Each structure stands twice: as C-alpha cells, then as structure tokens.
N, C-alpha and C positions, 0 to 999 in steps of 0.2 A: 915518230907516233907519240913519244914522250912530248915533244915542244906543240901540239894543239893540245891535248889533254892538259898540259902546264894554264897556256894559255885561255883555257876553256874556266879553268878552276879560278884563275887569276880573275875573269872577267865575273866570275859567280859572286866573288868574295866582295867586289866593287860595288857589283846590285847590291848586295846584301849590307854594305854599309851604309849607302846611299837611303836605302829604304830603313836602316836603323834610323839614322841622321836626321830623315824627313819626320817619322815619330817621333822621337826626340824634339823637334823643332814646335809641331804640334802639339806637343803635351806642354811644352816649355812659354809656349805664346803665352802671353798675359790678355784675356779680354778687358775689356773699359768695365763689364761690370767687377771684377774684380778690385778693383780699385776703385769703384766708388762707396761712399760711406753705406752703411744699411738703411738707414730711415733716408734713401734717394727715395723722391714724389714720385717721379716719371723719368722714362728711361726710354729710348728708343737707338735701334742698333741695325747697321747694315753690316753684320759681321766678316765680309769682303767683297767690296765693290767689282773688282773683276772676277768674280765667281756670279754675282749676282747679272754683269753684263753677258756674261756667257748662256746663262740660262734663261735670261732675258733673247738671245739671238735664238733659243728651239721654240720658241714658243709660238700657239697659231696666229698674237698678232702680229708677230718676227715677219713672220714666212710671209703672213700680207703683202707688208711693204714690201719685201723683195720680189714678190710673183712681177714679171713681167710687164702683167696688165695693170697695174697702177703707177706702171714708170713715168707716164706724164705727171702727175703729182707730186711722184719723188723727187723728180728732176727742179718740181717748183722748190720744194722743202728747202733742199740741196743750194739751190743758187740764192735762199733768201738768207738761208745759216750762214752762206759765204760771206754776204754784204752785210752783214752785222758783225761778224767774226772781223774783216778789214776796218770795220768804223773802232770796234772793241780796243784793237790794236792801235791802231793810231794815236786813242786818247789815252792808251794806257802804257803801251809800247811793250805790251807783252802779248802774245797770241792766245787767241781762246781755247783753241786746241790742247797746246801747252799746260794752259790753268786747270783746263776740266780731265785733261790727264793726271791730276795731282794726286789723288785720291788711290790708293793701291793697295790697301787691306782694309780694316774697319775703320766705319765712320761711324759716329754717335753722339746725340744728344739727350740732355739731360737736364733735371730738375733737383736741386739737392740741400741739402740745410749744412752751414756751417758751423765750425766748432762754436761762433760766438753766437749762434740763436738766429743768426741771419738765415735766407734762402736766396738762390739764384739760378742761374743759367749756366750752364758748361756744355762746349761740345770737343770732340776729340774726333782728328782725324791724321789714319797716318800716310805719309808722304814717300816713302820708298826713296828713288833715285832723284824722287822732283822736288829737293831741298832746294837748289838754288833758283826756280823757278818761287818756291813759295819766296823764298829770302827776299826776294824783290819787291811781291806783294806786301810783306812786312814792312819794307821802306816806305812803298806808298801811304803806308796806311799810317804810318809815322809822320809822313809830313800832314796830312789829313787830323791830325790831333793834334800837331801844333797849330794848326792855323785856328782848331777850334778851342784853344788853350787850355788842354788839356796839362796836367802836369804831372813831368815823366820822371818815374824811381823805379831802381832794379834794387832786386833783393836776390841773395845766391843759399838756395836750400838744398844741401847734401853735394855742393857744386853743380847746381842745376842754377840756371839764371830766369828768375820771373820780370817781366817786363809790367808795369802798372804803368796806365795812365787812369790819376783818379778825375774826376769831375766833383766830386764833394763839397759844398760851399763850405766856408771857412766856419762860421757858426753851426754848424749844422745838429752840433751837442743841443744847442739852445734852441730848438724848434720846438712845438710844444708836442708834435706825434712824429716820433722818428721812425719813416716807414722802415723793414729790415731790408729792404734793395740796397747794397753795394752802387753808387756809382760810378763806377771805373770799364775799364776794360786791360787785363790782362792775360799773358800767355805764358807759355813757354815751349822750349823744345827738347826733347829727349828721344833718344834712340828713336830717330826717324819719325816721330809721332808729336804733332802739334796738337796743344791745348789751350782752349784759351775760355774764359769765363767773366763774369763782372762781378768775382767777388776775389781776391788772392788767397782768404781764407779756406776758402773752395779747392785752387789749384794746394796750396801745402798736403791738405787731407790727403789728393792725389797723390802728389810726391811721396809721401809719407808712409804710402803703401803699394807704391811700383811695381814691387815685385809680387803682389796679388797672393800674399802668405797670410795675412790680416784676417781673422776671422768674424771681424766686423765689419765687413763690405757686404752689398747687396749680393753679388754671387752667393755667401756665403748665408745670407739668408735662408732661411727654410720653405717663406712660401714660395722666394724665385726658385728655389733647387726642385721643388713642386709642380710649379706652374712649367718649369721647363723640362722635366719627365715625362710629362703629360702630352706635352707639345713637339716634341723632337720627332725627327724621322729616321732609323736609321739607316736609310738608301738613299738617304739625300740631303745636301749642306740646306741650312738656311736662308734666306738670303736678307730676311729682316726678322728681329727680334724686338720684343717691349714689354715693358711693367707698367704697371699704374698703382699708386696708394692713393685708392681714389679719396676717401675716410680722412686721411694723414694731410691729404692736400687739403681736403673744406678746415678740419680743423687749425691750419694753418692761416689759410684766407680768413678765420674767423679769430683768429688770435689778432692779425692786422685791424681789422674794422671793430674788436674790441676796444682797439686804443682810441678814436674817436668817437666810438657810444661805447658804453661798459656795459649798455643791456643788450648788446651783440651776443657779449659773453655767457648771457647766460644760457641762450643757445646751446651751446656747449655741451651744458650739463642735462639737457635734457637727450643729446643722441647715446649713450648707453639705452634710456629707458625705451628708445626707439628700436633699440634690437640693431643702429645699423654698424655700429662700431668691431658689427664682428667679420660684417666684409672688410677684409685684409688684402686683399690683392687681387689684380686683374693683368694677365699677361698672355703673352702666345708668340707664335713665328710662323713666317710665312716660308711657301716654296714654290720655286718655278718649274716646269716642265720635268716632273718628277714619271717615272714609270707608269702610274696609273692615271695622274692629273697633268691640265694645262697650267693650274695653277690650285694651288691650296692653301690655305690657312687655317691656323687652330689655335685656341682661343682659352683661356681656364679660368674662371671665377672660384678664384680660392676664400673659404669663408670657416671660417673658425666654428666647430661645435662645443656646446648645442644653440642653434639658433633659437629666437624669438622676435617677437616686434614685425617689423617690416619684413625683412628678411623672409619670413613665415609666407607671407603675403607672395610671394613667387616660387614657389617650389610645385614643380610640376614634374607628378611621376611617370615613372617609364611605362610604356604600354605598345601593345603590335599597334601601328599605323600604318592607312595607304589608301590614296584615294579612293574613294568608294565612288561606283558608275555612274554616278549623277553628274561628274568631274571631266569634262570634255577634253579631248586630245589638242583642244583650239586653244587652253588657256595659257595667258604670258605667265601667269605667277601661279603657283600654289600654296598654301602656311597649311599645317594643323599641329595643334597644339593642345595637348593635356594636360589641365588646368587642375588646379585643388582647390576648388573654388568654396568648398566647405570650410578647409583648412583658411583661406583666406578672410572668409568671414570671421572666424572664431579670434585668428590674430586682430582683425580691425575691432571686435567686441572688447578683446581683453586689454586693448590699447588705451579706448577710447572709456572703459570703466575704470584704469588705472588713474586716468588724467583725473576722470570727476570723482577718485578718493570710493567710491563705494561699487559694488558689482551689481549686475543687472542694470548697470544706468541705463544702455545702450540699447538694450532687452526692453524697457518702460517707454524709452523714446520710438521703439519702431513699434510695439502696443497701441501708443497713442496716436499714430500716426494712418495705421490700419483701423482703428476707432471712428478715423474724425467723417464726421456725417457730410462733409463737403467735398469729401476726398474719391477716389477711385475706390474704396476701399480692398484695398489688396495689400495683403502682408509681405512686405520684401523678404520678409527670412523663412516662412512657411511658404510663400504659394510661388515666390520665382528662387529662390538660391537652392533650398531644398529638391527643385524640381529639376535642376541645370546638373548635367552630369560632368560637364567642366570642358566638353572637347569643344571648341574652337577649329572652325575648317573656314579658311578666305581661297576664293578663287577667284582673277582678274583676267578680263577677255578686252582683247584689242581687235577690233575688225579690220581686217586684212583688203587691202584694195586701193584703186589710186585716189580714192578721195580720201585717205587717209591724210591730218594734220595735227599741229600738235597741239591743238584746243582737246584732243581725245587722248594724249599720252595716258591720262587717272582709269582711261578705259569704266569695262563695265564690274562692278565687282557683287559678288555671292558671299553672304557671310550666312554661316550653318553654325547655330548653336544647339550642340547635342541636349536632350531631355530624357527624363526618367520617367516622366509619365506625362505622357503627350495628351491623355484627354482634360487634366487638372489643368495643364497650360493652355488648351484650347477653351476653357471656360474664360479665363483670366482675360484672356483676348479679346471672345466673346463681350468680356462687359466694357472693355477700354473703347472697342469699335462701335458701340451701340451709345454710348453718351453725343451728346448733340455737339460737343465741341473736333470732336474727331473728322477733319479736315480729307479723309476719304472714302470710299465706298465700296464692301464685300458684293462679289461675283463668284460664281461656280465655273473652276477651269477645272477638266478631266477626272471631275470628281472631288475636288478640293476645294476647300473654301479660302479664297483669294483676297487678298485686303488690297485697294492700289489706290497709293498718293497722286493725284495729277500733280506733274513739271511745272505745274506756274506754282505750286503751293511752295514748293522747294527751290522755287529757283534755277531747275533744270530741265534740256531739253527732252530729257525721256520722263515717263512716270516710274516712281520708285514701287515697289510691292513688295509684301511679306504673306507668307503662309505657312502653315505646321506639315509637317511631310516628312516620313519615314524617321518618327521621333525624333524630327530634330527642325529647330523654328530659321526659318530660311529669310535674309533679309538681300533686300538688294535694291541697288540704284535704278535700274532698269526692267519694267514688268516683263519681257521678253525673256530676260537671264529664267526668271523665274519660271516662265511658261514650260522654257526649252524644256526644266528641269522637270515638271511634270508630265511631260506629254509621253503616252505611252510608246509612241511609233517615234520617240525624238529621232532617232537613224543614226546620232551620232558617235562617233566612237569615244572609246573612253582614255582618259589620261592613265590609266593603270595600264593598261595593252601596250601604250605608244613606246616604241624605238628607244629614242630619245630619254623618255621620263624611265627606263629600262636602267638607262647607264648609269641613269645617277642614282635610284634606288638600290642597285645591286652595291653599292657601298653604304647603306645604311644599317645601323645593328639591328637583330632582331627587333628590340624594344626600345623607344625614344621616347622621350618627352614634347620634342618637337621635329619634323622634318619642311625642308623649304623646297620648292622649284621653281625656275624660271628660265624661259624663254625669250629671250629679249628681242628676239626675230620684228615683230609687231614694230615696238618702240623704233627701234633706229631704223625702220620702213619710215614711219612717220616723218623721222628727223630729216631722212635721207630724200623723200618725197618734197619736203618743206624745202630745202637747198636745190632741186633742181628746179623747182618752182618759180622760187626767187634768186638764179644763180647771177642772174645780172643786176640785181641790187645787192646783193653780196658783195661786199668790196674788202677784201682781206690783203694786203700788200704781197704783190708777187705771188698772188696763189690764183690761177683759174680753175674757177670750181668747176666747168664745162666739162674738163679733162674725165672728172669724175667717171670711174667705172661705171656700169649696171651694176644694181643693186642686187641680183644673183651672185657677181662679185664679192661684196661683201658678207653677203649671208650665209657663204659657205666658210667662211674664216669665225665667223661670231658662235664662242662654245655656249654649252648651256650650264647654267648653276645647279648648286643644290647644296644641301647642309643639314645637318642633325645637329641637336644637343638630347645629352644622355647625364643625367644625376652623378654622382660622385661623394666617396664618403667624405670629402674635405670641399665639396664645392657644385659645380657643374664642369660642363666641359661642350664647346662647341666646335665642329669643324664645318666648313664653308667651301669649297671646291668647282671647278669648272672642269668640263670635258670637252671634246671635239666631239660635232654631231655624229649620230649615227650615218653611214650612207645608204 
C-alpha cells in the first residue's frame, strides 16, 4: 500500500516540478521587443510560429481545405508544391520542407534607429534545432556575397561573433548628401536565435540588451505597454503583434529629405502646430481560433492628451448604435459612425485662423462665400454643418444570381447622413436643385421628393438619387436602393433581425464610436462565377479549375466579419473579428 502511495507522491512532485519549470521558462523567455531600442519605428512579431500553425489548423479556412469535397483541388496544390520543392532542392541542395521548418519560436521584423543616428531594418528568428540547416543557408549566402564583391569582416561583442558584409563606397563620406542607411548585410547567432540587419550598430544595440532588462527598450516604453495591455486576450495566445510610431517615421523621412532640400525641414516645424505629434503610436495583436471567434484583431491608437489640431477632427463620441429598419438583411456590408462634426469644423477653423494669424479669418471667408451673388447662397457653417448630427451610415448591397460578374463587385451603396433639422435642409436641397445647372430631376415617390440623376451624367449603368426622409439625407448610386428604402410595403427583412448580424452584434459594447458588419458571400460568389465561366481560359500551372466544388461548399465556410471602435482615455480601441455563420 505504501509503494503505490510513494510512487504517486513522486509522480505528483515531478509534475509540479515540470509545471514550475515551464512557468519559469515562460517568464525567463526574452521577446524581441525587450531587446529592441525604445525609439524603434516599426515592429512586427509572430511570438511563436508553431502556435500560429496550430491555431491556423483550427480555423474555418483550414477546415475547408481538409474537407473531402476539396480533395481534387488540394491534390493539385500538393503536387505543385512538391514539384517546386524538388526544383528548389536541386538548385540549393537544401530540402524546402527543412528550410520552412527552421522557424520554431518568435519571428520578428523591425525598423529601428542606431546609436549613430542612422536607421535600418532588422530581422530576428528563433531556429531551435534547425541550426545545421541555417548554417548551410548562411554558407550559400556567403558565396553570393563574395561574388557581389562585398567586403567581409568579423567583430566580436561579448563573445558573440557579428559577421558583416559591407557594400559601402570607399568615398562615402565625400558624398554631398549621405543617406543614413548602412549598405551592408550583417548578422549574428546567439541562443538559437538568428538576428540580421543592414547596420551592425543596430545589432550591437540588440546584443547590449540581450537579457531584456534595459528600461530603454521598446517593451518598456509606456505607449507599447499600454497598447499591449489593451490588446491582449487572457484566454488565447497572440499569433501576431505589431507596433508603429507613425510620426516618428514621418519625422525621420523628413529629416533625410531635408538634407537634399532644406525647405522640407520647415515642414517638421509645422507638425506640433498641426497637433499630429500627439499621435504617439499605433499597435495591436491578432488571434486565431479563440473560444468566441474564428479570428480577431485588436488595434489601439495611442494619443497623448490633451489633443488639438488635426487629431480633434477625428473624434467620434460613443453612443448606442444599431442598424435602422431600412437597412436590408441582403446587404453585404454596413458601417455606422458617430462623428463629432461640429468639433471637427471648430478644429479646422482654429488651425486656419492660427496660420492666418488672426481670429475669425475662416469665418470671414465662409461669410463672403455665402454672400456671393453668383453662388448658391448657402452658408457652409450655419446651413450645413450645424444641421448635421454627425451620424453617418453606409450600406452596400450586391445582387445575388448567376449574372454576377466582377464589374459589380463595388455594389450598390447607400449613404445616410443624420440631420438635426430636416425642414431646413430640405430648403437647401430645393435651392440647389432648382438651379439651371442641376443635372437631374425631381419627382414624387411614396410621398417623398426624390431627386434622380441619370446614369449617363455620372457615367454609370444606373441612375443615382438622393432624398430627405426619416431625419436623414439619403444618397445612393442606384435609384432603386432609395426607392426600396422609401417603400411603405418594402417587405424586405431588416439586418437588425438577421441571425448572422446578431452573432456579430452580441460582441458590440453598449456604446460605440463605430460599428461594422460584412458578409462577403456576394463578392465571393461573383469571383466564383467569373472563374467557373472562364475556367478554360484561366491557366494556372498544375491547377485544374474544373475541379472547383460548387459555390455552396465555399459558402458554408465563409465567416462573417464585424468590428467596433470605442474611445479611451489615451486614444481609441478597435476590434475586428470574424465568426462562423449561423446554421
């Protein structure tokens, strides 16, 4: 009795030790972001290539490829890959499958600055047990570099060998304008990680912080940490992470360009006045096959407060949003945005007055335009801006059927602009449409005045139209879309009650700045019909297009996509996700 108990105790202790060791490894593992300098301009990482492959295998697209009904196409694809794999192996003496299996951990691409004021690219790859294959690739790289006349040198930094192939011209310092991009290929191998760059100084900086403890790293930067805290998923590993310093990148580009044309340097002086230097970073993470979603991407835009200038133009307060009844359940996409249009106008006015150096400069221009005797006598601020609520909705519909073709992929769209005072706006429309130069005509439809513009005028197969109804200005590139909205007996189902939309909407917060919905069935159907109609003329090596399964096969695997944006104390957060269709 004591022996089994002793054995069970030992097994339990071993399991606890293994779990503790795994936790310790996860904590000790250093990411590329921990090694990169804090002023990195761009960073993209696949934290674990093997995890990404595992999660991809659980997605609806991977399931579709494994479906027996897709076997014919799959066999053709496999044979094509095998053919080029053999060709690759004959030319390089390396197996393609071995090369593709090199990544075993994190893969990273970055664009960073060096200690000498230069900037360049960096690639980092954990190769695990594939060191021998990687060494062969590097040997062949060396042969190519020698043929190209590169100068080879080796430096040792704290016991790590950096191999440098330089293409710098001998008289590079004498050039009138020296571009801060080192013309070289350099790399090192350390802890089963391959790191390469076009600047050995960047590699030195990475090696100097190899343990990831430096607080001047990208991972220690407050913007990076805040973005990751907003974009993580405690129940799922990220398959990709990214970070961008857009204004820093712009300033670097302007700095280089100003060496050629000093006047360009003046642009940098305007950036703070425009307010865009408050945009500090944009980043996010992507996930696959989570508990709720087939795929999801989270993005956060980090803005330093308080904001001013151009950034104020993009403020979108969060409100309760949902598709109104006029949005049909046949739409392929729907967008709804709540824009602070008054705030945007005020920001433009402040910027304009600031550059003019006198308050009221823009208001004077707007007043003079409204008073122009030859103009439409419309005051942009009082008659238009002040009468718009800021709610903007866009619905796109593509007709189903066998006649679908690629020319109809854009679909028939309808834009609805929310109005505060429909009667006042109707007077504006009437004054514009009664002018001699108005290309359309007005007519009554279901008790509403509809303004139609013939397709010949706008070079379109259908007539465009607009009208005011339900406290909204409707604009469409197809008059039938407007008529469908105005019909009292339209009989069409509403998107609001559609089962697929409900799958998306249940993930929306109560209040949002923007919501989106997309059902790509019609677009994919159009492409499918085009391929089937022209399969004899479509020549793809090794692929027999006649083996395509019926469209219904693809349709059941196509996910539906949605998303939302909400404001935050440090900017705004956006989530875009896809779910499998309702059965």
